[in-house]
TORSE-360820 format. One record per residue (C-alpha): residue in one letter; residue number from 1; x, y, z. Coordinates in steps of 0.05 Angstrom, whole numbers. Layout:
BEGIN
type, seq, u, v, w
A, NUM, X, Y, Z
...
REM end
This chain:
BEGIN
type, seq, u, v, w
M, 1, -13, -203, -29
T, 2, -9, -128, -20
Q, 3, 54, -89, -6
C, 4, 59, -45, 55
T, 5, 109, 12, 55
A, 6, 147, 31, 118
N, 7, 114, 99, 126
E, 8, 42, 76, 114
R, 9, -8, 54, 166
T, 10, -28, -20, 166
V, 11, -101, -41, 169
S, 12, -112, -107, 205
V, 13, -166, -158, 187
A, 14, -204, -137, 249
E, 15, -201, -63, 231
F, 16, -221, -80, 159
C, 17, -282, -115, 186
R, 18, -300, -57, 231
R, 19, -292, -6, 174
T, 20, -333, -47, 125
D, 21, -383, -78, 173
L, 22, -367, -146, 142
S, 23, -354, -209, 182
T, 24, -286, -241, 186
S, 25, -311, -301, 147
T, 26, -336, -255, 92
A, 27, -269, -221, 89
Y, 28, -235, -289, 80
R, 29, -286, -309, 27
L, 30, -269, -245, -11
M, 31, -195, -263, -7
E, 32, -209, -334, -32
S, 33, -249, -308, -91
G, 34, -196, -256, -109
A, 35, -242, -197, -96
L, 36, -196, -175, -39
A, 37, -121, -182, -39
R, 38, -89, -225, 15
P, 39, -58, -182, 70
A, 40, 17, -174, 74
R, 41, 57, -204, 132
V, 42, 80, -147, 176
S, 43, 112, -189, 230
P, 44, 109, -263, 251
G, 45, 43, -252, 286
R, 46, 12, -195, 245
V, 47, -16, -186, 176
G, 48, -51, -127, 145
W, 49, -63, -84, 84
S, 50, -37, -14, 70
A, 51, -89, 38, 89
S, 52, -87, 66, 18
Y, 53, -105, -3, -11
I, 54, -165, -9, 35
D, 55, -188, 62, 19
A, 56, -183, 48, -55
W, 57, -218, -20, -47
L, 58, -275, 13, -9
A, 59, -281, 69, -60
A, 60, -285, 20, -117
R, 61, -338, -21, -82
L, 62, -380, 41, -67
Q, 63, -372, 64, -140
G, 64, -399, -4, -162
E, 65, -460, 3, -118
A, 66, -475, 73, -144
A, 67, -474, 50, -217
REM end
């Protein structure tokens, strides 16, 4: 599970899917396999990742494709 700091924007699962063009089921498969951290609980009805984590995750994935 990732940590979200108070002053950082939170990225929801839906926004993650929009940004990556992945389906929700693919996002959950990535979480199950450990390739993507589970989102942090922000409130009783909301979970998400810190924007910096998602940016770093995307950069690492794109680096892997370029190699």
